[in-house]
C-alpha positions in Angstrom: 0.0 0.0 0.0 2.8 2.4 0.8 4.4 1.7 -2.5 1.2 2.6 -4.4 1.0 5.8 -2.4 4.6 6.7 -3.2 4.0 6.0 -6.9 0.8 8.1 -6.9 2.7 10.9 -5.1 5.5 10.8 -7.7 2.9 11.0 -10.6 1.2 13.9 -8.9 4.5 15.8 -8.4 5.4 15.1 -12.1 2.1 16.4 -13.4 2.3 19.5 -11.3 5.8 20.1 -12.5 4.7 19.7 -16.1 1.8 22.1 -15.6 4.3 24.7 -14.3 6.5 24.3 -17.4 3.8 23.9 -20.0 1.0 26.6 -19.7 -1.2 24.6 -22.1 -1.5 21.9 -19.4 -2.1 24.4 -16.7 -4.7 26.3 -18.7 -8.3 26.0 -17.7 -10.9 24.5 -20.0 -12.1 26.7 -22.9 -15.2 28.7 -22.0 -18.6 27.5 -23.3 -20.8 30.5 -22.5 -23.0 32.3 -24.9 -20.5 35.2 -24.8 -17.7 32.8 -25.8 -19.7 31.6 -28.8 -20.3 35.3 -29.8 -16.6 36.0 -29.6 -15.7 33.0 -31.8 -18.2 34.2 -34.5 -16.8 37.7 -34.3 -13.2 36.5 -34.7 -14.1 34.2 -37.6 -16.0 37.0 -39.4 -13.1 39.4 -38.8 -10.6 36.9 -40.2 -12.7 36.5 -43.4 -13.0 40.3 -43.7 -9.3 40.9 -43.3 -8.5 38.1 -45.8 -10.8 39.9 -48.4 -10.0 43.6 -47.6 -6.6 43.4 -46.0 -5.6 46.2 -43.6 -8.4 48.3 -44.9 -10.7 46.3 -42.6 -8.8 47.7 -39.6 -10.6 51.1 -40.0 -14.0 49.3 -39.4 -12.6 47.4 -36.4 -11.5 50.7 -34.7 -15.1 52.2 -34.8 -16.7 52.2 -31.3 -20.2 50.9 -30.7 -20.1 48.5 -33.6 -20.1 44.7 -33.7 -16.3 44.9 -33.8 -15.7 47.2 -30.8 -18.3 47.6 -28.1 -17.7 47.9 -24.3 -14.8 45.7 -23.4 -15.1 43.6 -26.6 -12.6 44.5 -29.3 -10.3 43.0 -31.9 -6.5 42.7 -32.0 -4.3 41.5 -34.8 -0.6 40.4 -34.6 1.8 38.9 -37.0 3.4 35.7 -35.9 6.6 37.6 -34.9 4.6 39.2 -32.1 4.2 42.6 -33.7 0.9 44.3 -32.9 -0.8 45.4 -36.1 -4.1 46.4 -34.6 -5.5 46.9 -31.1 -8.7 48.8 -31.2 -8.9 49.4 -27.4 -5.2 50.1 -26.9 -4.0 51.8 -30.1 -0.7 52.8 -28.3 0.3 49.1 -28.5 0.2 49.2 -32.3 3.6 49.0 -33.9 5.1 47.4 -30.7 6.5 44.0 -30.3 5.2 41.9 -27.4 7.9 39.2 -27.3 8.7 38.3 -23.7 5.8 40.3 -22.2 4.1 38.5 -19.3 0.7 38.9 -17.6 0.4 39.6 -13.9 0.9 35.8 -13.2 4.0 35.6 -15.3 2.3 33.9 -18.3 3.8 34.6 -21.7 0.3 35.0 -23.2 1.3 36.6 -26.5 3.5 33.6 -27.1 0.5 31.4 -26.3 -1.6 33.4 -28.9 1.0 32.7 -31.5 1.3 29.0 -30.6 -2.5 28.7 -30.8 -2.5 30.3 -34.3 0.3 27.9 -35.4 -1.4 24.8 -33.9 -2.8 22.2 -36.3 -6.4 23.5 -35.7 -5.2 27.1 -36.1 -7.6 28.5 -33.5 -8.6 28.2 -29.9 -8.9 29.8 -26.5 -6.1 31.3 -24.3 -6.7 32.6 -20.7 -4.6 35.3 -19.1 -4.7 38.4 -16.9 -5.2 41.8 -18.7 -6.6 45.2 -17.7 -10.1 46.0 -19.0 -10.2 49.1 -21.2 -9.8 52.2 -19.1 -8.4 50.3 -16.1 -4.9 49.4 -14.9 -5.5 46.4 -12.7 -5.5 43.1 -14.5 -8.6 40.9 -14.6 -9.0 37.3 -15.9 -9.6 37.4 -19.6 -10.3 34.7 -22.3 -9.2 35.4 -25.9 -10.3 33.4 -28.9 -7.4 33.4 -31.4 -7.4 32.4 -35.0 -4.5 32.2 -37.4 -4.9 33.6 -41.0 -2.8 35.2 -43.7 -2.6 39.0 -44.1 -1.3 39.6 -47.6 0.7 36.4 -47.4 2.0 37.2 -43.9 1.1 34.6 -41.3 -0.9 36.5 -38.6 -3.6 36.1 -36.0 -6.8 37.9 -35.1 -8.4 37.6 -31.7 -10.9 39.0 -29.3 -11.8 38.2 -25.8 -14.0 38.7 -22.8 -13.7 39.1 -19.1 -15.8 36.3 -17.4 -16.4 38.2 -14.1 
C-alpha cells in the first residue's frame, strides 16, 4: 500500500511540474458560455473580412459601438513575430513587439496566442490576466485566437472577454 501511495505521489508531483513548465497543461478548459460563442463568431468574421479587404478592414474594427468594438469587446491583430498590427482598445500598442511580455501571473500569453494560431487546428482559447479598457488592474480574460494570412504574412486575429 505504501508503494502505491509513493507512486501516486510521484505521478502527482510530475504532473504539477509539467503544468508549471507547460502553460497549455495548466490552462483552464475553454469557455462554453454564450459570450464565448459570440466571440468565436466575431473573430471568424473578422478573419474573413481581413482576408478579403486586407488592412483596410482595420478602419472598421476601430469604430466604437459597432459589432467589432463595443464595451470591453474589441479585436486585436498580430503577425506571428509578435508585432501588434491592430489593437482597437489600446492603439498605443500598435507598432510594438510583445515578445517576452508576461501577464500579472508571469504567463507569456502573447507567445500562447502565436502557438495557438500555429497549432494544427489554427484557432482556440487562451486565458490570461489583462486590464479592462480604461483600467490598470488586470482581470482574468479569455481570448479566442485564429490564425490567418494577411497579404501572405502569417498573422492572428483575436478578441476576448472578461468572465467576471
